C-alpha positions as a LaTeX table, in Angstrom:
\begin{tabular}{lrrr}
\hline
Residue & $x$ (\AA) & $y$ (\AA) & $z$ (\AA) \\
\hline
Met1 & 36.12 & $-60.64$ & $-4.68$ \\
Arg2 & 34.52 & $-60.52$ & $-7.67$ \\
Asn3 & 33.86 & $-57.58$ & $-9.46$ \\
Gly4 & 30.32 & $-55.84$ & $-9.11$ \\
Glu5 & 28.81 & $-58.40$ & $-6.27$ \\
Phe6 & 26.76 & $-55.13$ & $-5.01$ \\
Arg7 & 25.10 & $-55.06$ & $-8.80$ \\
Glu8 & 24.64 & $-58.36$ & $-8.65$ \\
Lys9 & 22.82 & $-58.41$ & $-5.36$ \\
Leu10 & 20.58 & $-56.14$ & $-6.40$ \\
Ile11 & 20.21 & $-57.82$ & $-9.98$ \\
Arg12 & 18.91 & $-60.68$ & $-8.04$ \\
Arg13 & 16.52 & $-58.81$ & $-5.91$ \\
Gln14 & 15.58 & $-57.12$ & $-9.11$ \\
Ser15 & 14.66 & $-60.96$ & $-10.22$ \\
Thr16 & 12.84 & $-62.11$ & $-7.20$ \\
Leu17 & 10.43 & $-58.86$ & $-8.00$ \\
Leu18 & 9.63 & $-59.54$ & $-11.39$ \\
Glu19 & 8.99 & $-63.03$ & $-10.59$ \\
Leu20 & 6.48 & $-61.61$ & $-7.91$ \\
Leu21 & 5.10 & $-59.76$ & $-10.72$ \\
Glu22 & 4.64 & $-61.78$ & $-12.91$ \\
Cys23 & 2.58 & $-64.63$ & $-10.58$ \\
Arg24 & 0.65 & $-61.85$ & $-9.35$ \\
Thr25 & 0.00 & $-61.51$ & $-13.27$ \\
Gln26 & $-0.89$ & $-64.63$ & $-13.88$ \\
Ser27 & $-2.95$ & $-64.63$ & $-10.93$ \\
Gly28 & $-5.62$ & $-61.99$ & $-12.31$ \\
Glu29 & $-4.95$ & $-59.37$ & $-10.32$ \\
Pro30 & $-5.41$ & $-55.99$ & $-11.58$ \\
Ala31 & $-2.75$ & $-53.91$ & $-12.81$ \\
Ala32 & $-2.87$ & $-51.36$ & $-10.25$ \\
Gln33 & $-1.81$ & $-53.36$ & $-7.65$ \\
His34 & 1.48 & $-54.52$ & $-9.49$ \\
Gly35 & 2.63 & $-50.63$ & $-8.87$ \\
Phe36 & 4.21 & $-51.00$ & $-5.89$ \\
Ile37 & 6.61 & $-53.88$ & $-7.09$ \\
Met38 & 7.34 & $-52.14$ & $-10.42$ \\
Gln39 & 8.90 & $-49.01$ & $-8.00$ \\
Gly40 & 10.33 & $-51.52$ & $-5.93$ \\
Ile41 & 12.24 & $-52.66$ & $-9.40$ \\
Glu42 & 13.30 & $-48.92$ & $-10.54$ \\
Phe43 & 14.52 & $-48.54$ & $-6.44$ \\
Leu44 & 16.41 & $-51.07$ & $-6.89$ \\
Leu45 & 18.17 & $-49.75$ & $-10.29$ \\
Asp46 & 18.39 & $-46.33$ & $-8.07$ \\
Val47 & 20.49 & $-47.34$ & $-4.91$ \\
Lys48 & 23.71 & $-46.66$ & $-6.50$ \\
Ala49 & 22.85 & $-42.91$ & $-6.96$ \\
Leu50 & 22.21 & $-42.30$ & $-3.21$ \\
Leu51 & 25.69 & $-43.67$ & $-2.11$ \\
Cys52 & 28.77 & $-41.31$ & $-1.96$ \\
Cys53 & 32.10 & $-41.65$ & $-0.22$ \\
Pro54 & 31.91 & $-41.54$ & 3.74 \\
Arg55 & 35.16 & $-39.13$ & 3.97 \\
Cys56 & 34.52 & $-35.97$ & 1.10 \\
Arg57 & 31.04 & $-37.56$ & $-0.31$ \\
Ser58 & 32.02 & $-37.52$ & $-3.55$ \\
Ala59 & 30.66 & $-40.16$ & $-6.19$ \\
Leu60 & 31.80 & $-43.68$ & $-5.91$ \\
Asp61 & 33.25 & $-46.08$ & $-8.62$ \\
Leu62 & 31.07 & $-49.45$ & $-6.89$ \\
Asp63 & 32.13 & $-51.79$ & $-9.94$ \\
His64 & 36.06 & $-51.47$ & $-9.41$ \\
Asp65 & 37.66 & $-53.89$ & $-6.91$ \\
Pro66 & 37.90 & $-52.10$ & $-4.54$ \\
Ile67 & 35.13 & $-49.71$ & $-4.67$ \\
Arg68 & 37.00 & $-46.39$ & $-5.04$ \\
Cys69 & 36.12 & $-42.69$ & $-4.43$ \\
Thr70 & 35.68 & $-40.65$ & $-7.78$ \\
Asn71 & 37.41 & $-37.68$ & $-6.34$ \\
Thr72 & 40.97 & $-38.46$ & $-7.04$ \\
Asp73 & 42.15 & $-35.85$ & $-4.19$ \\
Cys74 & 40.43 & $-38.23$ & $-1.50$ \\
His75 & 42.62 & $-41.04$ & $-0.03$ \\
Tyr76 & 39.90 & $-43.87$ & $-1.03$ \\
Thr77 & 40.81 & $-42.96$ & $-4.73$ \\
Arg78 & 43.90 & $-45.26$ & $-4.12$ \\
Ala79 & 43.09 & $-46.95$ & $-0.73$ \\
Gly80 & 39.38 & $-48.17$ & $-1.89$ \\
Phe81 & 36.57 & $-49.96$ & $-0.27$ \\
Pro82 & 36.12 & $-53.67$ & 0.44 \\
Arg83 & 33.23 & $-55.52$ & 0.66 \\
Ala84 & 31.96 & $-58.16$ & 2.59 \\
Ser85 & 29.45 & $-60.80$ & 1.28 \\
Gly86 & 28.86 & $-58.96$ & $-1.70$ \\
Gln87 & 28.00 & $-55.34$ & 0.12 \\
Pro88 & 29.96 & $-52.39$ & 0.32 \\
Val89 & 32.10 & $-51.40$ & 3.48 \\
Leu90 & 31.66 & $-47.56$ & 3.52 \\
Ile91 & 33.49 & $-46.59$ & 6.27 \\
Asp92 & 36.04 & $-44.07$ & 6.40 \\
Phe93 & 38.60 & $-46.52$ & 8.62 \\
Asp94 & 40.88 & $-43.68$ & 9.62 \\
Arg95 & 38.36 & $-42.22$ & 11.53 \\
Ser96 & 36.66 & $-45.24$ & 12.85 \\
Ile97 & 36.63 & $-47.93$ & 15.42 \\
Phe98 & 36.61 & $-50.46$ & 12.95 \\
Asp99 & 39.72 & $-51.63$ & 11.54 \\
Arg100 & 39.54 & $-52.55$ & 7.12 \\
Ala101 & 40.90 & $-56.03$ & 8.41 \\
Ala102 & 38.06 & $-57.03$ & 10.52 \\
Tyr103 & 36.09 & $-57.60$ & 7.04 \\
Ala104 & 38.60 & $-60.24$ & 6.08 \\
Asp105 & 36.40 & $-63.15$ & 7.01 \\
Asp106 & 33.54 & $-61.63$ & 4.39 \\
Arg107 & 30.82 & $-60.36$ & 7.37 \\
Gly108 & 32.89 & $-57.70$ & 9.83 \\
Ser109 & 31.33 & $-58.84$ & 12.69 \\
Val110 & 33.07 & $-58.08$ & 15.95 \\
Met111 & 31.00 & $-60.73$ & 18.05 \\
Lys112 & 29.05 & $-63.70$ & 17.32 \\
Arg113 & 25.30 & $-62.60$ & 16.65 \\
Asp114 & 22.04 & $-63.85$ & 15.98 \\
Asp115 & 20.24 & $-61.64$ & 13.55 \\
Thr116 & 17.17 & $-64.18$ & 13.29 \\
Gly117 & 16.18 & $-63.39$ & 16.80 \\
Arg118 & 15.39 & $-67.44$ & 17.12 \\
Gly119 & 18.53 & $-68.32$ & 19.05 \\
Met120 & 18.00 & $-69.63$ & 22.66 \\
Ala121 & 19.37 & $-67.23$ & 24.31 \\
Val122 & 17.90 & $-64.23$ & 22.85 \\
Arg123 & 14.19 & $-66.14$ & 23.21 \\
Leu124 & 15.60 & $-66.55$ & 26.94 \\
Arg125 & 16.52 & $-62.96$ & 27.09 \\
Arg126 & 12.69 & $-61.75$ & 25.67 \\
Met127 & 10.98 & $-64.00$ & 28.07 \\
Leu128 & 12.97 & $-62.15$ & 31.17 \\
Thr129 & 12.80 & $-58.42$ & 29.96 \\
Gly130 & 9.54 & $-58.85$ & 27.27 \\
Ala131 & 9.37 & $-57.14$ & 24.48 \\
Asn132 & 9.52 & $-53.65$ & 23.41 \\
Pro133 & 6.30 & $-52.04$ & 24.51 \\
Val134 & 6.77 & $-48.42$ & 22.23 \\
Thr135 & 8.76 & $-49.86$ & 18.75 \\
Pro136 & 5.28 & $-51.81$ & 17.53 \\
Glu137 & 3.00 & $-48.70$ & 17.96 \\
Lys138 & 6.22 & $-46.20$ & 16.78 \\
Ser139 & 7.16 & $-48.26$ & 13.77 \\
Arg140 & 2.98 & $-48.08$ & 12.63 \\
Glu141 & 2.99 & $-44.58$ & 13.08 \\
Met142 & 5.78 & $-43.64$ & 11.05 \\
Val143 & 4.41 & $-45.50$ & 8.20 \\
Ile144 & 0.92 & $-43.81$ & 8.15 \\
Arg145 & 2.87 & $-40.48$ & 8.59 \\
Leu146 & 5.40 & $-41.37$ & 5.57 \\
Leu147 & 2.72 & $-42.32$ & 3.47 \\
Gln148 & 0.84 & $-39.35$ & 4.01 \\
Gln149 & 4.20 & $-37.39$ & 2.59 \\
Val150 & 4.50 & $-39.45$ & $-0.44$ \\
Pro151 & 3.53 & $-42.45$ & $-1.86$ \\
Asn152 & 6.75 & $-44.83$ & $-1.80$ \\
Pro153 & 8.84 & $-43.24$ & 1.07 \\
Leu154 & 12.85 & $-44.24$ & 1.36 \\
Val155 & 13.54 & $-45.52$ & 4.77 \\
Leu156 & 17.49 & $-45.71$ & 6.48 \\
Val157 & 17.56 & $-48.19$ & 9.34 \\
Ile158 & 21.03 & $-47.66$ & 11.00 \\
Gly159 & 22.02 & $-50.56$ & 13.00 \\
Gly160 & 19.98 & $-52.99$ & 11.06 \\
Gly161 & 21.89 & $-56.09$ & 10.93 \\
Ala162 & 18.59 & $-57.86$ & 13.09 \\
Ile163 & 15.35 & $-56.28$ & 12.32 \\
Gly164 & 14.55 & $-54.45$ & 15.64 \\
Ala165 & 11.94 & $-55.81$ & 18.05 \\
Gly166 & 8.79 & $-54.39$ & 17.04 \\
Ala167 & 9.71 & $-52.51$ & 13.47 \\
Asp168 & 8.58 & $-55.55$ & 11.26 \\
Pro169 & 5.97 & $-52.87$ & 9.94 \\
Leu170 & 8.50 & $-50.96$ & 8.11 \\
Tyr171 & 9.65 & $-53.99$ & 6.38 \\
Ala172 & 6.23 & $-55.64$ & 5.98 \\
Thr173 & 4.44 & $-52.53$ & 4.13 \\
Gly174 & 5.47 & $-53.04$ & 0.40 \\
Asn175 & 4.90 & $-49.10$ & $-0.73$ \\
Ile176 & 8.05 & $-48.57$ & 1.65 \\
Arg177 & 11.38 & $-48.38$ & 0.82 \\
Val178 & 14.00 & $-49.56$ & 3.18 \\
Ile179 & 18.16 & $-49.24$ & 3.13 \\
Gly180 & 19.66 & $-51.29$ & 5.91 \\
Thr181 & 22.94 & $-50.37$ & 7.54 \\
Asp182 & 24.98 & $-51.93$ & 10.33 \\
Val183 & 28.96 & $-51.95$ & 11.06 \\
Tyr184 & 28.75 & $-55.66$ & 9.95 \\
Ala185 & 26.47 & $-57.23$ & 6.93 \\
Ser186 & 23.83 & $-59.17$ & 7.06 \\
Ala187 & 20.70 & $-60.40$ & 4.87 \\
Asn188 & 18.98 & $-57.29$ & 6.29 \\
Thr189 & 21.48 & $-55.13$ & 4.96 \\
Asp190 & 22.74 & $-53.39$ & 1.57 \\
Val191 & 25.65 & $-51.46$ & 3.18 \\
Val192 & 27.93 & $-51.95$ & 5.62 \\
Ala193 & 28.47 & $-48.24$ & 7.11 \\
Asp194 & 29.52 & $-46.53$ & 10.63 \\
Gly195 & 26.82 & $-43.99$ & 11.76 \\
His196 & 29.25 & $-41.15$ & 11.96 \\
Phe197 & 30.20 & $-40.76$ & 8.50 \\
Leu198 & 26.99 & $-42.25$ & 6.47 \\
Pro199 & 27.95 & $-42.80$ & 3.00 \\
Phe200 & 25.08 & $-41.04$ & 1.45 \\
Gln201 & 23.96 & $-38.13$ & $-0.18$ \\
Asp202 & 22.39 & $-35.04$ & 1.33 \\
Ala203 & 18.95 & $-35.19$ & 2.17 \\
Val204 & 18.00 & $-38.43$ & 0.35 \\
Phe205 & 16.14 & $-39.98$ & 3.37 \\
Asp206 & 12.35 & $-39.73$ & 4.08 \\
Gly207 & 12.77 & $-41.26$ & 7.27 \\
Val208 & 15.33 & $-42.61$ & 9.72 \\
Trp209 & 15.02 & $-45.97$ & 12.14 \\
Ile210 & 17.98 & $-46.15$ & 14.69 \\
Gln211 & 16.80 & $-48.28$ & 17.51 \\
Ala212 & 19.30 & $-49.51$ & 20.65 \\
Val213 & 22.43 & $-47.82$ & 18.63 \\
Leu214 & 23.31 & $-44.89$ & 19.74 \\
Glu215 & 24.75 & $-46.09$ & 23.26 \\
His216 & 27.47 & $-48.43$ & 20.83 \\
Val217 & 28.40 & $-45.19$ & 19.34 \\
Leu218 & 31.47 & $-42.99$ & 20.04 \\
Asp219 & 30.14 & $-39.78$ & 19.59 \\
Pro220 & 26.11 & $-39.64$ & 19.22 \\
Ser221 & 26.14 & $-36.22$ & 18.63 \\
Thr222 & 27.61 & $-36.83$ & 15.28 \\
Val223 & 25.67 & $-39.82$ & 14.52 \\
Val224 & 22.23 & $-37.87$ & 15.03 \\
Ala225 & 24.16 & $-34.82$ & 13.59 \\
Glu226 & 24.20 & $-37.39$ & 10.23 \\
Ile227 & 20.89 & $-38.18$ & 10.41 \\
His228 & 19.72 & $-34.98$ & 9.94 \\
Arg229 & 22.17 & $-34.52$ & 7.14 \\
Val230 & 20.45 & $-37.33$ & 5.00 \\
Leu231 & 16.41 & $-36.74$ & 6.00 \\
Lys232 & 14.69 & $-34.40$ & 3.96 \\
Pro233 & 13.53 & $-31.47$ & 5.18 \\
Gly234 & 10.47 & $-32.57$ & 7.47 \\
Gly235 & 11.65 & $-36.13$ & 7.45 \\
Val236 & 10.94 & $-38.48$ & 10.65 \\
Val237 & 12.95 & $-40.05$ & 12.77 \\
Tyr238 & 12.52 & $-42.79$ & 15.51 \\
Ala239 & 15.27 & $-43.23$ & 18.01 \\
Asp240 & 15.26 & $-45.48$ & 21.50 \\
Thr241 & 18.26 & $-45.71$ & 23.62 \\
Pro242 & 18.99 & $-46.78$ & 27.13 \\
Phe243 & 19.18 & $-45.34$ & 29.99 \\
Ile244 & 19.20 & $-47.48$ & 33.20 \\
Gln245 & 21.39 & $-50.56$ & 31.76 \\
Gln246 & 24.34 & $-52.47$ & 32.26 \\
Val247 & 27.14 & $-52.82$ & 29.52 \\
His248 & 25.82 & $-55.25$ & 26.76 \\
Glu249 & 27.63 & $-54.90$ & 23.78 \\
Gln250 & 31.00 & $-55.44$ & 25.73 \\
Ala251 & 34.20 & $-52.65$ & 24.81 \\
Tyr252 & 30.89 & $-51.56$ & 21.74 \\
Asp253 & 28.97 & $-49.76$ & 24.68 \\
Phe254 & 29.98 & $-46.03$ & 25.35 \\
Thr255 & 26.64 & $-44.24$ & 26.71 \\
Arg256 & 23.01 & $-44.16$ & 28.47 \\
Phe257 & 20.69 & $-41.14$ & 28.29 \\
Thr258 & 17.98 & $-39.55$ & 30.37 \\
Leu259 & 15.13 & $-38.65$ & 28.83 \\
Ser260 & 16.15 & $-35.08$ & 28.79 \\
Gly261 & 19.49 & $-35.94$ & 27.70 \\
His262 & 17.91 & $-38.04$ & 24.73 \\
Arg263 & 15.92 & $-34.88$ & 23.77 \\
Trp264 & 18.66 & $-32.56$ & 24.04 \\
Leu265 & 20.68 & $-34.46$ & 21.53 \\
Phe266 & 17.72 & $-34.46$ & 18.95 \\
Arg267 & 17.83 & $-30.51$ & 19.65 \\
His268 & 17.27 & $-30.23$ & 15.69 \\
Phe269 & 14.23 & $-31.70$ & 15.35 \\
Glu270 & 10.51 & $-30.89$ & 16.46 \\
Glu271 & 9.20 & $-33.86$ & 18.24 \\
Ile272 & 6.32 & $-35.89$ & 17.87 \\
Asp273 & 6.69 & $-37.64$ & 20.79 \\
Ser274 & 8.77 & $-39.24$ & 23.74 \\
Gly275 & 8.97 & $-41.46$ & 26.77 \\
Ala276 & 10.24 & $-43.93$ & 28.41 \\
Val277 & 10.85 & $-47.48$ & 27.49 \\
Gly278 & 10.35 & $-49.25$ & 30.16 \\
Gly279 & 10.06 & $-48.16$ & 33.88 \\
Ala280 & 12.53 & $-49.46$ & 37.33 \\
Gly281 & 10.66 & $-52.94$ & 37.03 \\
Lys282 & 12.58 & $-53.80$ & 33.65 \\
Ala283 & 15.38 & $-52.07$ & 34.86 \\
Leu284 & 15.91 & $-54.23$ & 37.89 \\
Val285 & 15.32 & $-57.14$ & 35.80 \\
Trp286 & 18.28 & $-56.34$ & 34.25 \\
Ser287 & 20.69 & $-55.52$ & 37.06 \\
Ile288 & 19.30 & $-58.73$ & 38.76 \\
Arg289 & 20.63 & $-60.76$ & 35.83 \\
Tyr290 & 23.62 & $-58.76$ & 35.52 \\
Val291 & 24.47 & $-59.21$ & 39.42 \\
Ala292 & 24.29 & $-62.99$ & 38.46 \\
Leu293 & 26.79 & $-62.21$ & 35.80 \\
Ser294 & 28.78 & $-60.05$ & 38.14 \\
Leu295 & 29.67 & $-63.18$ & 40.05 \\
Gly296 & 30.74 & $-65.12$ & 37.51 \\
Leu297 & 28.14 & $-67.05$ & 35.89 \\
Ser298 & 27.92 & $-67.23$ & 32.35 \\
Thr299 & 25.40 & $-65.30$ & 30.39 \\
Arg300 & 22.80 & $-68.25$ & 29.42 \\
Leu301 & 22.87 & $-69.52$ & 33.31 \\
Ala302 & 22.78 & $-65.53$ & 34.69 \\
Thr303 & 19.77 & $-65.38$ & 32.54 \\
Leu304 & 17.83 & $-68.54$ & 34.10 \\
Val305 & 18.79 & $-67.34$ & 37.57 \\
Ala306 & 16.86 & $-63.89$ & 36.82 \\
Leu307 & 14.09 & $-65.71$ & 34.98 \\
Pro308 & 11.51 & $-66.44$ & 38.38 \\
Phe309 & 11.82 & $-62.31$ & 38.64 \\
Phe310 & 10.44 & $-61.36$ & 35.11 \\
Trp311 & 7.14 & $-60.67$ & 36.96 \\
Val312 & 8.66 & $-57.32$ & 38.58 \\
Arg313 & 8.93 & $-55.69$ & 35.06 \\
Phe314 & 5.19 & $-55.36$ & 34.95 \\
Ile315 & 5.16 & $-52.98$ & 37.76 \\
Asp316 & 5.78 & $-50.32$ & 35.08 \\
Arg317 & 2.29 & $-50.73$ & 33.69 \\
Phe318 & 0.79 & $-48.86$ & 37.05 \\
Ala319 & 3.80 & $-46.23$ & 36.99 \\
Arg320 & 2.72 & $-42.68$ & 36.63 \\
Pro321 & 4.68 & $-41.15$ & 33.42 \\
Gly322 & 7.48 & $-38.91$ & 35.37 \\
Pro323 & 8.42 & $-40.92$ & 37.66 \\
Lys324 & 8.73 & $-43.27$ & 35.48 \\
Ser325 & 10.85 & $-41.53$ & 32.89 \\
Asp326 & 13.60 & $-40.98$ & 36.01 \\
Ala327 & 14.14 & $-44.47$ & 36.82 \\
Ala328 & 13.36 & $-45.92$ & 32.79 \\
Ser329 & 15.30 & $-48.77$ & 31.39 \\
Gly330 & 15.45 & $-46.76$ & 28.00 \\
Val331 & 13.95 & $-43.97$ & 26.24 \\
Tyr332 & 12.67 & $-43.22$ & 23.02 \\
Phe333 & 12.50 & $-39.91$ & 20.68 \\
Phe334 & 9.93 & $-39.46$ & 17.71 \\
Gly335 & 10.09 & $-36.34$ & 15.43 \\
Arg336 & 10.66 & $-34.61$ & 12.71 \\
Arg337 & 13.76 & $-32.68$ & 10.69 \\
Ser338 & 13.21 & $-29.07$ & 11.83 \\
Asp339 & 15.39 & $-25.76$ & 10.75 \\
Arg340 & 15.13 & $-24.89$ & 14.64 \\
Thr341 & 17.16 & $-25.60$ & 17.30 \\
Leu342 & 16.12 & $-26.02$ & 21.20 \\
Gln343 & 17.37 & $-23.78$ & 23.32 \\
Ala344 & 18.80 & $-24.54$ & 26.50 \\
Lys345 & 16.73 & $-22.81$ & 28.65 \\
Asp346 & 14.04 & $-24.96$ & 27.17 \\
Met347 & 15.23 & $-28.16$ & 28.73 \\
Leu348 & 13.74 & $-27.56$ & 32.21 \\
Arg349 & 10.60 & $-26.65$ & 30.98 \\
Tyr350 & 10.81 & $-29.62$ & 28.57 \\
Tyr351 & 11.37 & $-31.56$ & 32.06 \\
Glu352 & 8.37 & $-30.43$ & 33.68 \\
Met353 & 6.08 & $-30.77$ & 30.59 \\
Lys354 & 6.87 & $-34.50$ & 30.46 \\
Arg355 & 6.00 & $-35.23$ & 34.42 \\
\hline
\end{tabular}
């Protein structure tokens, strides 16, 4: 692996922004409209300053091959960190479920993935289960809230190997600067990282987006604590997580949450909004598909068998909020970092309030 590949990636992105700036200048656009491009260039040059060692949080030597921690007492001064597709793989392998050897293929994905969302299997599954009914609204709301706070918000996407359904406004808004992370390298990621040990300095992000990820981590409370650490005071977070869904990532699928359990997970955050992501109808469609899978059908054939029942998910449109949450396919939390902690006795009132 060549030295400085991460730096080269940033330089390529910088060149793209410069070309865009030149085109817009030649087209006669007012100079004021070029500001977000220049800010993007400055951001790319500063990305490395956000990073730190995932074990001791010391600075990194990103131009060394392998990448090394600058703390001479740290294990990763000697062991170093690999790269995948030119991206830093900043994982504390001694504490992670992921092995260093998995990144020898220059990508690190433990299974075949469709990062584009345009594959036949993904499209069939989307026809069956429908679109995420919450994320389009919440991603737009996050953009509005962030831009009200700062002119150029910095957002961390955890599990961003593929752009989450409905999260497009975060990526399409010029003033929003997105850092994508996942446990494998893709065109949508900048850093390969394990959410249990985020390789970022404290209080550097204005927002965090973590969609359909917390079910795939061994210790969700540790990941949420890391989100709290890297968010600036008052920074916002959006998370959605399954409740009534079957295992869908093989061995890398561990946990489910009720709406109340999800709120307790984010007890160090102030709630802006929360609720169900699909109700009993969507959960039933998932179950029909998995009945077919349990009989030994292939994933694609099981989806085809369940497809005639796609209409069942539309029942959720008529469900009342309380019962819908009790039988939800998934749940979401939208909130902001807080120094106050929800108390155990608050949870009984919370359940009644959400009904």
